[in-house]
C-alpha positions, 0 to 999 in steps of 0.5 A: 230426765232427772226423775225417779218415779219407780217408787210411786204407788200409782206406777207400781201396778201401772208402770210408765211406758214413755216419759217425754217433755211437753212441747209447751212449758210453763215459766216456773215448772218443767212439765212431762207427759207420762204414758202408762198402759191405762192412763196419761199423766202430767208430771210437773217438776216444781221450782223451789219458791215461796208458793204454797204448793200444799194449798195449790194441791188442795185447790186442784182437788176442789176444782176437780170435784167441780169438774173444773180441772184435772184430777190431782194424783200425788204431791211429793213435797220433798222432791218438788213433784206434782202429778195429775191426770193429763187433760186433753184440750186446745188453747185458744187466742180468740173466742166465739160468743159460745166459748165466751159464754162457756168460759164465763159459766165455768169461771163463775163455778170456780169463784163459788169454791170456798177455801180459807186463804189470805187475800191478795194485797196488790199494793205490795206489788208496786213501788211509789214510782208505779204511780199509774198502778197506785192511782188505779188502786185508789180508784178501786178502793171506792168500788165494792170489793167482791172477794172470791177464790181467784185463779189469778193466772187465766192467760190462754195457756192455762185455759183448755177447751175440749168438747164444748167444755172449759177446764183450767190448769196451773193453780199455783197463784190461786188465792182470794181476790176480787172476782174482777181480777180474773174477769179483767185478766180474760178480757185483757188476754183475749183482747175482748172488744167493748161489746165482747166485754159486756157480753162476757160480764153479762154471761158471768153475772146473768144480770146486767145490773151487776156489770161494772165496766169501770171496775173491769177496766181498772183491773185490766190496767193493773193486770197489764202493769203486773204482767210487765213487772213480772216479766221484767223480774223473770228476765232479770232472774234468768240473766243472773 
């Protein structure tokens, strides 16, 4: 493992006993579990790219303050390494009503975090040939825009359930967007039924009058297309 960790202050008084690759890896980083005498840490070896890692680290600090994520411990910009406490929990592919309600409540807390950031411009992700996506965007332009700090990658691998609580991981794509992008991501990733979608939105808004199923379905459509394009680009990059 090409990691030199002896010089980091957190490991001087509490040296690493074991360091191992995690069985589940992300698409853009290499993740390690470091175990010391007193603590378990997540070490993420980051790939050089255009992601603003300093902003990601600030977001994680805010999220931890609100008990929404792991405590960030160290960011080494020069060596592309980010260290945080290791979170225990379970990734789930199907959710009970209680879990849906807890997830909605946790997401609402995330969306209340205030941080300056440029809003996502989803139109830039599409080309003229992506007519279905552009048509959905035109329809969304007629809907009220609700900009909040969105996680922007809430697939089940980035959501942990533990002791009847929810925490989020992997904050690299966090930025300003409509709250319905995150809501639609969850609806799409967990394959929620129409009844579950309505229950999830009512749990999030606490007011059925604010539920906008049309907006949810338009963002679901966009999210599905974005995922398809992202994985195509990833495959093309890996085949170079």
